[in-house]
C-alpha positions as CSV (number, residue, x, y, z in Angstrom):
1,M,0.0,-0.1,-0.4
2,K,1.5,3.3,-1.1
3,F,0.8,6.7,1.1
4,S,0.8,9.8,-0.8
5,K,-0.6,11.9,1.9
6,Q,1.9,13.5,4.2
7,I,0.8,13.5,7.7
8,S,2.1,14.6,11.0
9,A,2.0,12.6,14.5
10,D,-0.5,15.0,15.9
11,E,-2.8,14.7,12.9
12,L,-2.5,10.7,13.0
13,A,-3.2,10.9,16.5
14,V,-6.7,12.7,16.1
15,L,-7.2,10.4,13.2
16,L,-6.7,7.7,16.1
17,K,-9.1,8.7,17.9
18,N,-11.6,7.3,15.6
19,L,-10.9,4.1,16.2
20,G,-10.9,4.4,20.1
21,Y,-7.6,5.3,20.9
22,E,-6.1,8.0,23.4
23,I,-2.7,9.6,23.8
24,T,-1.3,8.1,26.7
25,N,2.1,9.4,27.1
26,R,4.3,11.6,25.1
27,Q,8.4,11.5,25.3
28,D,11.6,11.4,23.4
29,G,10.4,11.6,20.2
30,H,7.8,9.2,20.6
31,I,3.8,9.2,21.4
32,R,2.1,6.2,23.0
33,L,-1.5,5.3,22.4
34,T,-4.2,3.1,24.1
35,A,-7.4,1.9,23.2
36,A,-9.6,-0.5,25.0
37,I,-11.2,-3.3,23.0
38,E,-13.9,-5.3,23.8
39,D,-14.4,-8.7,22.6
40,T,-17.7,-9.3,22.5
41,V,-17.6,-13.2,22.0
42,A,-15.3,-13.9,25.2
43,G,-16.8,-11.2,27.0
44,T,-13.4,-9.3,27.6
45,T,-11.5,-6.1,27.5
46,T,-7.9,-6.0,26.3
47,L,-5.6,-2.8,26.0
48,H,-3.7,-2.3,22.8
49,H,-0.9,0.0,22.6
50,I,0.8,1.7,19.9
51,T,3.8,3.9,19.6
52,I,4.1,6.1,16.9
53,P,7.1,8.5,16.0
54,D,6.4,12.4,17.0
55,N,7.4,13.5,13.8
56,N,6.3,15.8,11.1
57,P,5.7,14.0,8.6
58,I,5.8,10.4,9.4
59,R,7.9,8.7,6.8
60,P,5.3,6.8,4.4
61,V,7.2,3.1,5.3
62,T,6.5,4.4,8.9
63,L,2.8,5.2,7.9
64,S,2.4,1.9,6.6
65,A,3.7,-0.2,9.2
66,I,1.4,1.5,11.6
67,T,-1.6,0.9,9.8
68,G,-0.4,-2.8,9.7
69,E,-0.4,-3.0,13.0
70,L,-3.8,-1.6,13.4
71,A,-5.1,-3.7,11.0
72,S,-3.6,-6.9,12.7
73,H,-5.2,-5.9,16.0
74,H,-8.6,-4.7,14.6
75,W,-9.0,-7.8,12.3
76,K,-9.2,-5.6,9.1
77,T,-7.1,-5.2,6.4
78,K,-4.7,-2.4,5.6
79,E,-6.7,-0.8,3.2
80,K,-9.9,-0.8,5.3
81,V,-7.7,0.6,8.5
82,A,-6.5,3.6,6.0
83,Q,-10.0,4.4,4.6
84,L,-11.3,4.4,7.8
85,L,-8.5,6.9,8.9
86,F,-8.4,8.7,5.8
87,G,-11.3,8.8,4.4
C-alpha cells in the first residue's frame, strides 16, 4: 500500500481517536496511544498500545507499518484501516 498524503504525528493521533485510541504518554520523540478493545464473543476487554514517532511528516514506510499493526489488531485489512483513518 502506498501513501501519497503526508501527515504529522499530531494529525495521526487525532485520526486514531476514531478507532478509540487516546494519548497515554508522550516523551523522547514518540507518542504512545492506548485503546480498550472489547471482545464481545469472550466478554473481555483488552488494551492495545501503539507507539508512533513524533515526526512531521511521518515517513510513508512508517505510516504503512502503523497501518499494518492496526489492521492486525482490529482484524481488518490495511486498506480498510487506511480508509477508516484517511477517508
